[in-house]
N, C-alpha and C positions, 0 to 999 in steps of 0.2 A: 860247045855242047849246051850251055845254059841258054844261049840265044835260040838254038835249034828247038829245044824243048818248048820255049815260049811261043814258037810259031805254030805249034800243034794245038788246035782248039781243045778246050777242056772236055767238051762233049765226046770227042774222039778218044781222049785219054780215058774217060770213064768207061767206054765200051771195052777198052783193054783191061781195065781194073775188074770189070764185071766178069769178063772171060776168065781172068786169073782166079777170081774168087770161086767161080763155079768149078773150075778144074781142081783147085785146091781142096774144095769140099769133097769132090769125088775121090781124089787121091788119098785123102786121110779119112774117108768113110763117114763124112758128116758127123764129126765127133761131138758137136755141141748138143746133139739130140740125146746124149748120154750124161749130161751134166747140167746143173742149174746155173744159168748165166745171168749175172746181175750187171747191168750196164749203167755206168755213171757218165753223164754228159753235162755240159754247162760251160760258160766262159771262164769262170774262176772257181777254184775250190775242188776241182775234180780229184786231183791226186791225193789231197789230204782226206777227202771223204772216202776214197777207195781204201786207203790205209786203215781208217777207222772201222769201216765195214768188215774188212778182213780180220782185224783184231777182235771184233765182236764175235764173228763166226768161229774163229780159232778158239776163243775163250769158251764158247759153248761146246766146241768139240773136245775140249780138255776135261769136260765133266762126264766122261764115259762111266766112271765108277758109280755115279748116282743113278744112271739108267734113265735120266730125265730127257736128255737130248740125243743121246747116242753119239757115235763118232761123227764129227763133221770135218772132213778133210777139205782144205781150202787151197785154191790156186788164185793168183792175182797177177794182173798185168797193168802197169801204169807207166807214166812218163819217166819215172826215176828207176823203177826196178820191176823184176819178175819174181814170182815166188810160188813154189809148189810144196805143200806140206812143210812149211817152215824153212825151206832151203831157198835162199835168195841169190839173185844174179842181177847185176846192174844193167840198166837199159842205156846203152851207149849210142843209140841211134838218134836221140833227140825227138823221135816220133812219139806222139801220144798213143796212137794205135798202129800196130805193125802192119806190114804188107800182108796180103791175103794168105800167101803160102806160109810165111813165118807165124802168122796168127793161128792158122789151122793146125800147124805142126805143134804149136804150144798147147792148144786145146786137146789135141790127141794125146800128148804126153801127160797132161793133167788127168785125163780120163784113165789112162793106163796105170797111173799111180794111185787110183782109187779116190780121186777128189769128188766130192759131192757138189761143191760150189766153185764157180769161177767169177771173180769180181773183175770186171773189164772196164778200164777207162776208155771212153769212146768219143772220138773227136767228130766235129761236124764234117771235116774233110773226109774221114773214113766213111761216114754215113752217105755223104753226097757222091762219093766215088765208088760206092758199092763194094768197098774193101771188106765190109763185114756182112756181105750177102751170105745167107745160109746160117748165120749165127742165130740160134734159137733163144733169144733173150726172153727170160721169164719175169724179170724185174727191171724197170727203168727208173733212174733217179736223175732229176735235173736240178742243178744248184742255182743257176741264174742264167740270164742271157743279156749281155751288155755289149757295147761296141767292141768288135774284134773281127779280124779276118775279112774285112770288107774289100781288101785287095782281091780276095777270091770270090766271096759270095755277092759282092757289089751292093746289096741292100740288106738292111736288118731283117726285112720280111723273108728274103731267101735264106738268110742265116737261120732264122727261127724254123723255117720249113725243113731245113736239113736236120735240125735237132728232133723235129717231130717224127722223122722216119724211125727213130728208135722206139718211140711210143706206139707207132703203128704196128711194129713187129710184136711188141708185148701185147697189144690189143688182140692181134690174131691168135696169140697163144693164151688169151684170157688170164694174163698174169697180174702183176702188181705194179702200180705207178706211184711215184713219190715226188712231190713237187714243192718247191719253195714258194709258199703263198705270198711272200713279200716281194717277189720279182714282178716285173712288168707283165701284165696279161697272163697270170697263172692259169686262168680258166681255159686258155687254149690247150694247155697240156693236161688239164684235168678232164677235159671233155672227150674221154675215150672210154669205150665200154670194156671194162676189165673186171677181174674178180675182186681186187682190193685196191683202194685208193687212200693214200696218206698225203696230207699237206702239213708243212711245218712253218712256224712263224715266230719271230722274236718280238713283234709288236713294240718295237723300240720307242716310237713316239709316245705311246701311252704308258709304257712301263719302265722307261729308263730312269735311273736314279744316279746320275753322274756326279751330282754335287756331294753326296754322302758316301762316295765309294771309299772303301778301305784301300790302303796301299797294295799294289801288286795283286789285285783280286778282281775277278769277274764273278758276279753271283747272279743267278737267275732261277726262277721257279718255272716249271713247265707242267702242263696238264693235258690230258686227252679230252677232246670233246668232239661232237659230231656235227655234220650237216652244213654249217656255214661259218664264214669268217666275217666278222663285223666290218662293214665298210668296203668289202671287196667286191660285192655284187655277186659272189659265188653262193649259190644254193644248190647243193648236189647231195642227195641222200647217199649214204654209204661212205662218205669221206671221213676218215679219222684224222683229226687235227691235233698235232703236238704243238703246244703253245708255250713259249718261254715268257717269263714275267720277271719284273724287278731286276733288269739287267744292270750290272755294274762293270766297268771296264778298267783294266790295269795292264801292266807291262809283262809280267813274268809267268803268271799262271791264272787259273780260273776255278770257280766253284759255283754250284747251282743246286737248286732243289727240284725234284721231280716227284710229285705226289707225296709231299712231306718227307722225302728221303734226300739226304745230302749227297751230292756228287762232287768229284774232284777231277779237274783237267789240269794238265801240266803245260798247256799252251794258251797263249792270250788271244784276244781279239773277238769281236762280235762275229766276224766271218767264221771263226772256228767254232763258235757256239752253233751257228747255222749248219756247219759241216757235221757237228756232233748230232744235231737233231735229225739230219738226213740219215746218218748211220743208225741212229736209234730206231727210226722208222723201219729200216730194213730188218733190224733185229726183231722188232715187234711183229712185222709181217711174217717172220719165220718162227713165231711163238717162242722166242727166247725171253727168259725172265729178265725183268728190269734190274735185278740184283746182278745178274751176269753181265748185262750191258754196262752197268756202273763199274764193275771190276775191270772190264775190258778197256773202257775209256780212260780209267785212272792209270793204266799201264803205258799209255802212249806218252812218250817223252818228247815228242816232236817229230816232224818229218823233214828229212834232209832238204835244205834249200827252201823251206817254207817257214818263214819267221824263225829261222834257226839262229839261236844265240851263240855267240863266240865268246868263250871264257877269256878273261884277261886280268892283269894285275893293276890296271890303270883306273879302275873304278868306272869304266865305260860300259854302256849298254850297246853292244854291237850285234846287228842282225843282218843275216843274208836271206833274201826273199826272192821268189820267182816273179813277183808282180810285174806284169808287162802290159797291162791295159789301164785305161783311165779309171775304171771302176775298182780294179784291184789296188791301185795306188791310193785312191780315195779311202778305201776301207782300211788299208794298212796305216797310212799316215794319220787318219782321223783317230784311230785307236791309240797310236803313240801320243798324239797331241792331247787327247782327253786324259790319258793316264799319267802323263809326265808331271813332275813337280814344276812349280812356277819358275824356278831358276834353271831348269834343264833346257838345253838347246838341242835342236834336231838338225843333224847334218845328213843331207841326202846325196847319194851318189847313184846316178843312173844314166841310161842311154835308151836307144830303141833299136830293135832288130831291123836289119836291112831287108830289102825285097818284100816288105810287108806293107800293110795299111799306113800310108804316109799321113793321112788326114788326122790320125789320132795323136800325132807327135806334139803339136802345140797344146793340145788338150792335156796331155801328160805333163807338160811343163807347167801349165797353169795350176793343175791339181797339186803337184808337189810343192810349188813355190808358195801356195796358200798356207801350208802347214810347217814347212822347213825354215829354220833360221838361216841355214847355209845350203846352197845348192851347187853341186859339182856335176856338170854334164860330161860324160865320157863315152868311150866306145863300148858297144854291146857286140852283137854278132852282125857285122856289116854285110856279110854275104858279098853281093856284087855292087854295092853302093859305096860311095866315099863317106867315111866316118865324119869328116868335117861337115858335109852337107846334112847328114842326119842330125848332128848336134845343132846346127843352125836352125833347122826346122823345129826342133824342140824348143830352142831358145826364144822363138817368136812368142811362145805362150808364157814365158817367165814374167811374173809380176812382182813389183815392189822389191826388186833386187838391183844392186849396183855391181857391175862386173869389176872384179878385182878387190871388192870389199866383202861381199857375202855371196858372190856368184862367180864361178869359174868354169871355163871350158878347157878341159884337160883330156886330150885324145887317148893317151896311154892309160889304160885302166889301173895299172899298178901305181902310176904316178898320182892318179886321182885318189886312190886309197891312202897313199902317203900324205897327201894334202889334208885329207880328213883327219888323220891321226895327229898331224901337226897342229891343227887349230882346235882339236877337241880338248875339253877340260873334264876333270872327274865329274861323273854324274851325267854327262852328255850322252845323247843317243846318236849312233852312226848306223845308217841303214843303206845297204847296197843292194840294188834290185835289178831284176831282168834276166839273170842267168842261173839263179838258184844253185842247184848242185851240179850243173853241167861240168864236165871235165875237159871239154874242148870248146874252142871258139871258132866259128866258121868265118873264114876270110877268103872271099872268092870261092874257089872250088876246093880249098884246103881246110883241114881241121888242125888248129894249133892248140897244143896242150894249155889248158887254163881251168882253174877252179877258184872261185871267189874265196871260199873258206881257207884254202891252202895259202893263197897269196896274203890274206889278212894275217894269218898266223905267222907267216914268214916275216912280214913287216913288223909285227908286234915283238918278234924275237930279236930284232936288230938293236 
């Protein structure tokens, strides 16, 4: 079946997906016309940003007694879960964006339960394949565009063009666009005629203060300003820019200032500051007060499988993260490297998904080996590829490591975790990436039960 599917040109498949989307909209009565849809796209950070936006909208909706915002019932669909009015359900499909019929059914249900907003994680595949045809996006958020899915899109330009389809829909609806000004070519996504434009930036090069960082803390100040971002070449009236300043990076949590007000986040990483800024822009576009946004972000304890900390009695910092692109790995490990103590060692466990962009594999190896003291290559979701071959392709990029001393190839993912725990010392960092909160591993055409967090906890209990 896998080989037969591959024989069908993608253009033909897309016609099928479009027909399905049109039919699904008709069957469910074009439900997105009755709800405000906020689409979040990008290579990395989509899921966390969706969770943050949802938290902000829910926080605003809880202020019914004040009469300031009114009730804001919220629905959300992401890679890890679905949510309608606070009731959650796990996403077991591994799809970022559901099939057209499943999606339209979910939107219809959200409308029937009185939701005012739908926050929808939107993949480039779904956009290119017309699976989200008919979804009336009112707001578009893009977190970044870096190398990923080139097995499908073939070139970065085609990948970017797929992302732009979300913005074209919002432009037709005269909605709101929110862009990471620090990403490559942000002006391409800001150059749409819409009602509101926001850009956010961390200005890390000018504002970072890594030498004086306090332990386990990220601090930054942010301000709103208009019209242009210095050095970006962007001059566009009407753009509101949310700018972070004085960034400090740590391991466990973060804090920052916005317009002289102190904020608290319970998750680390510059990338999560960016995600928070994107979510804040959504809140501001909906006229939600900064105080409400602050309270909402402070309540986020983390997102499953995204820089998720595993408690233990060994004095170790153990994290599970979904990072599966060179950029995501760079952001993750640079954060850990900058925040760690001088005698803390980083132990990395990772692989790469099968039947996907093979060209990124050696780049992933090079990125991780740059920061990690120990590297353990292991199985991810191989699909129809041989795990041994995937590991060897990653290993090509490993630098400054000696196999058997600080570098191992261990196919069994559980055995790889065991090895990491064996060599770890109190204070060390263990990071296992690629599968996040997934509860199954795809091998061939089968799904095998697997969850990184559960396996780590089982091994810790031995």
